N, C-alpha and C positions, 0 to 999 in steps of 0.2 A: 585460752581458758574456755572450756566447754561447759555446757549446761547439763552435762550428764548426771551430776550429783543432784541437781534440782529435779530433774526428770525421775531419777530413782526415788527421791523423796515423795514425789507425787504418786508414783506407782505404789509405794508402801502405804500411802493414804488410801488408795483405791482398794488394796488388799485388806486394809483395816475395815472398810465399809463392807466388803464381801464377807469377812469373818463375822462381823457384828450381825449382819443380816442372816447369815447362816445359823448363828447361834440362836437368834431370835425366832427363826422359822423352824428350828429343830433339825436342820440339815446336818449339823455337827454339834456335839456337846462339849467334848474335851479334846485336848491334844495330849494324850498320855495322862499324866497326873495333873496337868495344868489346865485350868478352865479356859474356855474359848474367849471369855471376856478379858482375861489377863493377857492372852496372846494378842488380841485386838488392841488393847491399850499400849502394849510395848511396840508393836509394829507402827502404830500411829505416832507414838512419841519419836521413834527413830526417823520416820518420814518428815515430821515437823522439824526436827533438829537439822536434817539435811537441807531442807528448803530454806529455813531461816539463816543457817550458816552460809549457804551460797549467796543469799541476798545481801547479808552483811559484808561478806568479803568483796562482792562486786561493788557495793557502795563505797567501801574503803578504798579500793583501787581507783574508782572514779574520782573521789574526793582528792586523793593523792595526785592524780594526773592534773586536776584543775589547779591545785596549789602549785605544782611545778610549773605549769603554763603561766600562772600569774607571776611567779618569781622571775621567769624568763622575760616576760613583758616588762617588768620593772627594770631589770638589768639592761634590756635593750633601750628603754627610755632614757636611762641615765647615761648610757654609752653614746647616744645620739646628741645629747645636749652639749653646747659649747663649754669650754673650760671656765669661762668667766661666770657662767650661770651655776656651775657646780660648786664654786666657792661660796658657801653659805654664810660665812662670817662677815662678808662685806669688804674685806681688805683686798686690795689689788694684789695680783700674783707677782712674785719677784722674778 
């Protein structure tokens, strides 16, 4: 899993800043029939969506890996205990 999508999101955010500054300074006014502010808002929104989606997916994978490791640790702990200790009802085994 690469960080390419997160980096693309950051790049779109930088493009948003450039478009916004360009519109403010008068370097560009419109993109065809669409105002520069609308283009800046859309590129920024796409960038933010890419970055946050990547972060959430990475957090989900990390949490899943931690839960799987904890489950394995519990299974190993139960497998290493003697049979007498595993019988929780207190009756001797037949």
